[in-house]
C-alpha positions in Angstrom: 0.0 -0.1 0.5 3.0 2.5 1.0 4.3 1.7 -2.8 0.7 2.8 -4.1 0.6 6.0 -2.5 4.7 6.9 -2.9 3.5 6.6 -6.8 1.5 9.5 -6.0 4.7 12.2 -6.4 4.2 15.7 -6.4 5.4 15.1 -10.6 2.6 12.8 -10.7 0.2 14.4 -8.9 0.0 18.0 -9.6 -0.9 17.1 -13.7 -3.2 14.7 -12.3 -5.2 17.3 -10.4 -4.5 20.2 -12.6 -5.2 18.9 -16.2 -6.5 14.9 -16.4 -8.8 15.4 -13.9 -10.6 18.6 -15.3 -9.9 17.4 -18.7 -11.7 14.0 -18.4 -14.6 15.8 -16.8 -15.1 18.0 -19.2 -15.4 15.5 -22.0 -16.9 12.9 -20.6 -20.3 13.9 -21.2 -19.6 14.3 -24.8 -18.2 11.0 -25.4 -21.1 9.5 -23.5 -23.3 11.4 -26.3 -20.5 10.8 -29.6 -21.0 6.7 -28.8 -24.8 7.1 -29.6 -23.1 6.6 -32.6 -23.1 3.1 -34.1 -20.2 3.3 -36.3 -18.2 5.1 -33.7 -19.0 2.3 -31.0 -18.0 -0.4 -33.2 -14.6 1.5 -33.4 -14.0 1.4 -30.1 -15.0 -1.8 -29.4 -12.3 -3.2 -31.7 -9.4 -0.4 -30.9 -9.6 -0.5 -26.7 -5.7 0.4 -26.4 -6.0 3.1 -28.7 -9.4 4.8 -28.1 -7.2 4.9 -24.4 -4.8 6.5 -25.6 -6.5 8.8 -27.8 -9.2 9.9 -24.6 -5.9 10.3 -22.5 -4.5 12.3 -25.2 -7.7 14.7 -25.0 -8.6 14.7 -21.6 -4.7 16.6 -21.3 -5.3 18.6 -24.1 -8.8 19.8 -22.8 -7.2 20.3 -19.3 -4.2 22.5 -20.6 -6.5 24.6 -22.1 -9.0 24.5 -19.2 -5.8 25.0 -16.8 -5.4 28.5 -18.7 -9.3 29.5 -18.4 -8.3 28.9 -14.7 -5.5 31.0 -14.6 -7.4 33.5 -16.6 -9.7 34.0 -14.0 -6.7 33.5 -11.0 -5.4 36.7 -12.4 -8.4 38.8 -13.5 -10.4 38.0 -10.6 -8.6 36.9 -7.2 -5.4 38.6 -7.9 -6.9 41.6 -8.6 -9.1 41.5 -5.9 -6.0 40.7 -3.4 -3.8 43.6 -4.9 -6.8 46.3 -4.5 -7.8 44.4 -0.5 -3.9 45.0 -0.1 -3.1 48.0 -1.2 -0.6 46.9 -3.7 1.3 44.6 -1.5 -0.2 41.2 -3.5 1.7 41.8 -6.9 5.0 43.2 -5.1 5.3 40.0 -2.9 4.4 38.0 -5.7 7.2 39.1 -7.4 9.8 39.5 -4.7 8.6 35.8 -3.9 9.9 34.6 -7.2 12.9 36.4 -6.9 14.3 35.4 -3.4 16.7 32.6 -3.4 16.1 30.6 -0.7 19.3 28.8 0.9 17.5 26.1 2.2 13.9 25.2 1.3 11.5 26.2 4.2 8.5 23.9 5.0 6.1 26.3 3.8 7.5 26.1 0.2 5.9 22.4 0.6 2.9 23.4 1.6 2.5 26.1 -1.0 3.1 23.7 -3.7 0.2 21.4 -2.0 -2.0 24.4 -2.0 -1.5 25.7 -5.6 -2.1 22.2 -6.9 -5.7 22.7 -4.8 -6.3 26.3 -6.2 -5.7 24.5 -9.9 -8.2 22.1 -9.3 -11.4 24.4 -7.8 -10.7 26.4 -10.5 -10.7 23.8 -13.1 -13.3 21.6 -11.9 -15.9 24.2 -12.5 -14.2 25.7 -16.4 -14.5 21.9 -16.8 -18.5 21.5 -15.6 -19.5 24.0 -17.5 -18.2 22.8 -20.9 -19.5 19.2 -20.0 -22.9 20.6 -19.4 -24.0 21.3 -23.4 -23.5 17.6 -24.0 -25.4 16.2 -21.1 -28.2 18.4 -22.4 -27.8 17.5 -26.1 -28.0 13.7 -25.6 -31.2 12.7 -26.6 -31.0 9.3 -24.3 -30.8 11.9 -21.0 -34.4 12.2 -19.9 -35.2 15.6 -18.4 -35.2 15.2 -15.4 -31.9 13.7 -14.5 -30.6 16.1 -16.5 -32.1 19.1 -14.6 -30.8 17.2 -11.3 -27.6 16.6 -12.6 -27.5 20.4 -13.7 -28.3 21.6 -10.1 -25.7 19.1 -8.5 -23.3 20.7 -11.3 -24.2 24.5 -10.5 -23.9 23.7 -6.5 -20.3 21.9 -7.6 -19.5 24.7 -9.0 -20.1 27.5 -6.6 -18.8 25.6 -3.6 -15.4 25.4 -5.6 -15.3 29.0 -6.8 -15.8 30.0 -3.2 -12.8 27.1 -1.8 -11.0 28.4 -4.9 -10.8 32.2 -3.1 -9.9 30.9 0.2 -7.2 29.4 -1.3 -5.8 32.1 -3.6 -6.2 33.7 0.2 -4.6 31.4 1.9 -1.6 31.4 -0.7 -1.2 35.1 -0.5 -0.8 34.9 3.4 1.8 32.0 3.2 3.8 34.3 0.7 3.6 37.2 2.9 4.9 34.9 5.9 8.1 33.7 3.4 9.1 36.7 2.8 8.9 38.2 6.2 12.5 38.2 6.5 12.7 39.8 3.1 12.6 43.8 1.8 8.8 43.7 1.1 6.6 46.1 3.5 4.6 44.4 5.9 1.0 45.3 4.8 -0.4 43.7 8.0 2.0 45.5 10.5 1.1 49.2 8.7 -2.5 48.1 9.2 -1.9 47.4 12.5 0.0 51.2 13.1 -2.7 52.7 11.4 -5.6 51.4 13.1 -3.7 52.1 16.4 -3.1 56.0 15.5 -6.7 56.0 14.3 
């Protein structure tokens, strides 16, 4: 069992969570829709390995596009909100963090990488569900009530993951702030405290 979990190193886990899973979620309903074609079904039955390989490549391709869209949401929405909240310090800390060489890697960097993977998942899955939902409704085999139930569930999941993404993004900003405390970036929170005390 230990060998199974050790196989999921960050090198494997990060692309799996940020690219493959959102990509598979996005193409799933479209794949089911296309499998209604008799010709395609016969082709898949004769070529199991090739079909699995093509689906994996397609999921990575779609997942990469979804990851780009997720990064766009992060930069246009979360980054701008946090930068306004910190009065310009968010971007300053981001660039300072990228420039800072660490003599020894602090344990916080490992946690930061995990948070980045989580953020990519939390931004990727909502985009993937938006891509997958039309395939569900175009499928004439899907009855109205189950499709409506799945759509409602997907919308709830989208809202939940976007709220979680906002919280994860905030945690990432705070963690970068803590990792830079010995650096030359002004301590925003100390300034806020001084401002509050001085009135």
